[in-house]
BALOBA-1460 file (C-alpha; in Angstrom, 3 decimals):
// residues 115
<rec num="1" residu="m" x="22.586" y="-8.327" z="47.168"/>
<rec num="2" residu="r" x="19.555" y="-7.004" z="49.010"/>
<rec num="3" residu="g" x="19.075" y="-10.301" z="50.912"/>
<rec num="4" residu="w" x="22.713" y="-10.302" z="51.943"/>
<rec num="5" residu="m" x="22.450" y="-6.749" z="53.305"/>
<rec num="6" residu="v" x="19.255" y="-7.526" z="55.242"/>
<rec num="7" residu="g" x="20.903" y="-10.644" z="56.703"/>
<rec num="8" residu="l" x="23.915" y="-8.601" z="57.774"/>
<rec num="9" residu="i" x="21.775" y="-5.975" z="59.495"/>
<rec num="10" residu="v" x="19.651" y="-8.595" z="61.284"/>
<rec num="11" residu="g" x="22.807" y="-10.420" z="62.387"/>
<rec num="12" residu="v" x="24.360" y="-7.257" z="63.821"/>
<rec num="13" residu="v" x="21.183" y="-6.374" z="65.716"/>
<rec num="14" residu="l" x="20.803" y="-9.873" z="67.162"/>
<rec num="15" residu="s" x="24.443" y="-10.108" z="68.202"/>
<rec num="16" residu="s" x="24.366" y="-6.723" z="69.949"/>
<rec num="17" residu="v" x="21.295" y="-7.701" z="71.971"/>
<rec num="18" residu="s" x="22.686" y="-11.099" z="73.002"/>
<rec num="19" residu="v" x="25.202" y="-9.500" z="75.392"/>
<rec num="20" residu="s" x="22.420" y="-8.528" z="77.770"/>
<rec num="21" residu="w" x="21.014" y="-12.083" z="77.837"/>
<rec num="22" residu="a" x="23.854" y="-13.164" z="80.128"/>
<rec num="23" residu="i" x="22.839" y="-10.744" z="82.894"/>
<rec num="24" residu="r" x="19.971" y="-11.809" z="85.092"/>
<rec num="25" residu="l" x="17.491" y="-9.275" z="86.382"/>
<rec num="26" residu="p" x="15.142" y="-10.049" z="89.234"/>
<rec num="27" residu="a" x="11.478" y="-10.598" z="88.432"/>
<rec num="28" residu="p" x="9.430" y="-7.406" z="88.284"/>
<rec num="29" residu="p" x="7.837" y="-6.466" z="91.596"/>
<rec num="30" residu="t" x="4.245" y="-7.481" z="92.197"/>
<rec num="31" residu="i" x="2.252" y="-4.351" z="92.959"/>
<rec num="32" residu="t" x="-0.980" y="-4.914" z="94.845"/>
<rec num="33" residu="e" x="-1.528" y="-1.415" z="96.168"/>
<rec num="34" residu="w" x="-0.629" y="1.980" z="94.717"/>
<rec num="35" residu="n" x="1.412" y="3.791" z="97.380"/>
<rec num="36" residu="p" x="4.845" y="5.459" z="97.705"/>
<rec num="37" residu="s" x="6.489" y="2.098" z="98.444"/>
<rec num="38" residu="a" x="5.114" y="0.627" z="95.210"/>
<rec num="39" residu="i" x="6.396" y="3.611" z="93.243"/>
<rec num="40" residu="a" x="9.841" y="3.159" z="94.815"/>
<rec num="41" residu="q" x="9.867" y="-0.534" z="93.820"/>
<rec num="42" residu="i" x="8.916" y="0.285" z="90.244"/>
<rec num="43" residu="n" x="11.575" y="3.023" z="90.054"/>
<rec num="44" residu="s" x="14.237" y="0.637" z="91.374"/>
<rec num="45" residu="y" x="13.334" y="-2.046" z="88.836"/>
<rec num="46" residu="l" x="13.217" y="0.404" z="85.939"/>
<rec num="47" residu="r" x="16.632" y="1.767" z="86.995"/>
<rec num="48" residu="q" x="18.082" y="-1.772" z="86.834"/>
<rec num="49" residu="v" x="16.617" y="-2.302" z="83.358"/>
<rec num="50" residu="w" x="17.973" y="1.069" z="82.205"/>
<rec num="51" residu="e" x="21.459" y="0.316" z="83.541"/>
<rec num="52" residu="l" x="21.479" y="-3.057" z="81.805"/>
<rec num="53" residu="t" x="20.309" y="-1.789" z="78.427"/>
<rec num="54" residu="n" x="22.678" y="1.205" z="78.429"/>
<rec num="55" residu="g" x="25.798" y="-0.713" z="79.426"/>
<rec num="56" residu="r" x="26.125" y="0.893" z="82.844"/>
<rec num="57" residu="l" x="25.861" y="-2.291" z="84.871"/>
<rec num="58" residu="t" x="28.890" y="-2.723" z="87.096"/>
<rec num="59" residu="h" x="29.841" y="-5.490" z="89.477"/>
<rec num="60" residu="e" x="31.226" y="-5.003" z="92.942"/>
<rec num="61" residu="v" x="34.856" y="-5.766" z="93.697"/>
<rec num="62" residu="t" x="35.635" y="-7.164" z="97.133"/>
<rec num="63" residu="t" x="39.001" y="-7.852" z="98.758"/>
<rec num="64" residu="t" x="37.663" y="-10.490" z="101.146"/>
<rec num="65" residu="n" x="36.695" y="-13.974" z="100.035"/>
<rec num="66" residu="p" x="32.885" y="-13.878" z="99.661"/>
<rec num="67" residu="n" x="32.379" y="-17.580" z="100.455"/>
<rec num="68" residu="g" x="30.794" y="-17.789" z="103.892"/>
<rec num="69" residu="s" x="31.035" y="-14.065" z="104.593"/>
<rec num="70" residu="r" x="28.896" y="-12.313" z="101.968"/>
<rec num="71" residu="v" x="25.128" y="-12.692" z="101.732"/>
<rec num="72" residu="g" x="23.637" y="-12.859" z="98.252"/>
<rec num="73" residu="t" x="20.873" y="-14.302" z="96.138"/>
<rec num="74" residu="q" x="21.559" y="-17.291" z="93.908"/>
<rec num="75" residu="g" x="23.135" y="-16.072" z="90.641"/>
<rec num="76" residu="d" x="24.638" y="-12.846" z="92.044"/>
<rec num="77" residu="l" x="28.092" y="-11.997" z="90.674"/>
<rec num="78" residu="v" x="31.017" y="-10.314" z="92.403"/>
<rec num="79" residu="f" x="34.711" y="-9.912" z="91.572"/>
<rec num="80" residu="y" x="37.138" y="-11.065" z="94.277"/>
<rec num="81" residu="n" x="40.471" y="-9.174" z="94.257"/>
<rec num="82" residu="n" x="43.033" y="-11.522" z="95.777"/>
<rec num="83" residu="s" x="46.136" y="-9.308" z="95.856"/>
<rec num="84" residu="g" x="45.912" y="-8.207" z="92.234"/>
<rec num="85" residu="s" x="44.435" y="-11.360" z="90.700"/>
<rec num="86" residu="y" x="40.710" y="-10.972" z="90.090"/>
<rec num="87" residu="k" x="38.333" y="-13.925" z="90.202"/>
<rec num="88" residu="l" x="34.689" y="-13.958" z="89.209"/>
<rec num="89" residu="c" x="32.523" y="-15.404" z="91.998"/>
<rec num="90" residu="v" x="28.917" y="-16.601" z="91.667"/>
<rec num="91" residu="n" x="26.484" y="-17.173" z="94.532"/>
<rec num="92" residu="i" x="25.285" y="-20.795" z="94.331"/>
<rec num="93" residu="s" x="23.197" y="-20.896" z="97.511"/>
<rec num="94" residu="s" x="20.022" y="-22.892" z="97.152"/>
<rec num="95" residu="t" x="17.113" y="-20.578" z="97.634"/>
<rec num="96" residu="t" x="13.753" y="-21.375" z="99.099"/>
<rec num="97" residu="s" x="10.830" y="-19.159" z="99.992"/>
<rec num="98" residu="a" x="11.878" y="-19.377" z="103.647"/>
<rec num="99" residu="s" x="15.538" y="-18.539" z="102.886"/>
<rec num="100" residu="p" x="15.929" y="-16.562" z="99.630"/>
<rec num="101" residu="t" x="19.597" y="-15.674" z="100.282"/>
<rec num="102" residu="g" x="22.752" y="-17.522" z="101.249"/>
<rec num="103" residu="t" x="26.506" y="-17.237" z="101.694"/>
<rec num="104" residu="t" x="27.798" y="-20.051" z="99.442"/>
<rec num="105" residu="w" x="29.957" y="-18.645" z="96.640"/>
<rec num="106" residu="r" x="32.129" y="-20.378" z="94.019"/>
<rec num="107" residu="c" x="34.968" y="-18.480" z="92.372"/>
<rec num="108" residu="s" x="36.601" y="-19.094" z="88.997"/>
<rec num="109" residu="a" x="39.796" y="-21.115" z="89.029"/>
<rec num="110" residu="n" x="41.481" y="-18.796" z="86.527"/>
<rec num="111" residu="a" x="42.379" y="-15.292" z="87.597"/>
<rec num="112" residu="f" x="41.884" y="-12.141" z="85.534"/>
<rec num="113" residu="t" x="44.621" y="-9.540" z="85.372"/>
<rec num="114" residu="a" x="44.024" y="-6.078" z="86.769"/>
<rec num="115" residu="p" x="42.765" y="-3.529" z="84.232"/>
């Protein structure tokens, strides 16, 4: 009985953490000098981690098709509201060190209904 209970508790903990694995955070900032800019970068990163772990992460909703018009980093997510039918769009731009952002987005074929 004890083994079953421990297995249940471990399973619940692992399944509750796995939701956050789907969200991608940027790499932590590299700090080479301690100045107000470095503190601002650390605060921004810690805010993103806090929002993710506390379930406060929200995605933007746009009413214009993001493909070709919205700049983003590869892997960014946005909801596209096409007259009441919502589609999840992902930025698939190839990123290089010279061009870390792009405007190529692919949206889901199936639409979500409005909440």
